[in-house]
N, C-alpha and C positions, 0 to 999 in steps of 0.2 A: 504494500500500500504506500509506504514511504517513497519507494523508488518510482512508482507510477506517478505520484503527486509531483515529484521533482522533475520528471521527464515530460510531463503533460504539455501538449501543444507543439512538440518538436518533431513529430513524425516517428516512423518505425525505427527500432534500434534493438540491438542485442546487448544486454548488460549482465555481467556476472558479478555477484557479490560473494566474497569469500571471507570467512573468519579464520584467522590463523594465529600462531603464537608469535611472541616477540622475536624469537630467534630467526624465524623465517622472514619476518618483515624487516628485521635488521639487515639480513643478507640482501634482500631486494633493494632496500634503501641504499646500501653501500654500492651495489652494482649499478643502479640506475640514477642515483642522485649524489653519489660520492659522499654519503653521510653514513658512517659506520655506527649507527644507533637505531633502535626501533623508533617508529613514529606511529601515530594512531591510524592514519589512513594513507594509502597510496592509490593513485589511479593511473591506469594505462589505457590510453585511447587506442582503439583498433586502427590499423593502417587504412588509408584511403581506398585501397583495393580489396577491402574485406568483402566477402560474398554478402549480397543483400544490401550493399551500399545504395543509397538514393541521393540524387543530386540535391545540392543546396542545404544539406544539414548533416549533423553528426550521425555516425552509425552506431556508436556505443563504445564499450570497453569493459575492462575489469576493474573492480574496486576491491582492494585488499585491506582488511581491517585487522589490526592487532588487538585481539580480545583482552590480553593481559594488560596492555597499556590502557585500553578503554576502561577496564574495571578500576585501575588505579586513578585515572583522571576523574571518573565519575565520583568515586569516593572522595577524592580531594576537593572536588567542587560541590559536594553535597547534593548531587542530582541523581535521579534514578538511572541505572545503566541503560534501560530501554530508551530514555530520552537522549542520552549521549550517543547511542548507536544510531538512532534516527537522524540526529544531527550529522553524523559522519557519513551516512548513506546519502543524505541530501548534499553535503559538501562534495562528496566524490562525484555525484551526478552533475552538479553544477560545473565541476572541472571538465567533465566530459562534454558539457554543452558549451565550453569555451570560456568560462569564468576563471579568473585568477585573483591572487591577493598579494602580488609582489609590490604593488604601489598602493599608497594610502587610498586613493579614489577607487581603485579596483577592489580593494579589500572592503571598503564601506559598501559598495554596490553588492558584493557577494554576501556580506553579512545581512544586508537588508533582504536579499532574495531568500537566504536561508531562513530568516525569521518569518517571512511571509508564508513560505511553504510549510514550515513546521507549525505555524499558527493554524493553518487549515487542517492539520492533523491533531490539533489540541495538545501539541507539545510546547511547553513554555519557551520563551525566547532564550536561546542558549547563551547569549552575550550577557545576560543578567547574572549568570553563574561564573562568568569568566574569572579564573584564578590562575592565570598563566597557561591556560589550556587553549589551544587553537586547532583548527583543522591543519595539522602539521605537515601532512604529506601532500602529494599531488599526483 
């Protein structure tokens, strides 16, 4: 439901969401982002020649979530793990849709989109819980 809400209106796509451990996510983060530490979420967009690609829009990708990190972050922020997981699924899908957070303006637009989508799912605004926790991966 969370993934569908975040992808709504962008056309057909294939999206895989995988929950894994910190060790696996750390290795992926080191290999693809040169950061040898776990992160909460990583996204990998499918290449443009992925079967089923349609013109003018994203085709999808893989969202990898480090469940151990998510548990620690949710506990540290005092929020239910299901809310933090929903936030990271939305965060990953927004990356697949072309959003980013490297610049302040981009980050603010992405945060607003996350809050809006999560609000439709009755998940509280994640930025009210912010205690050093961000959608760390991409």
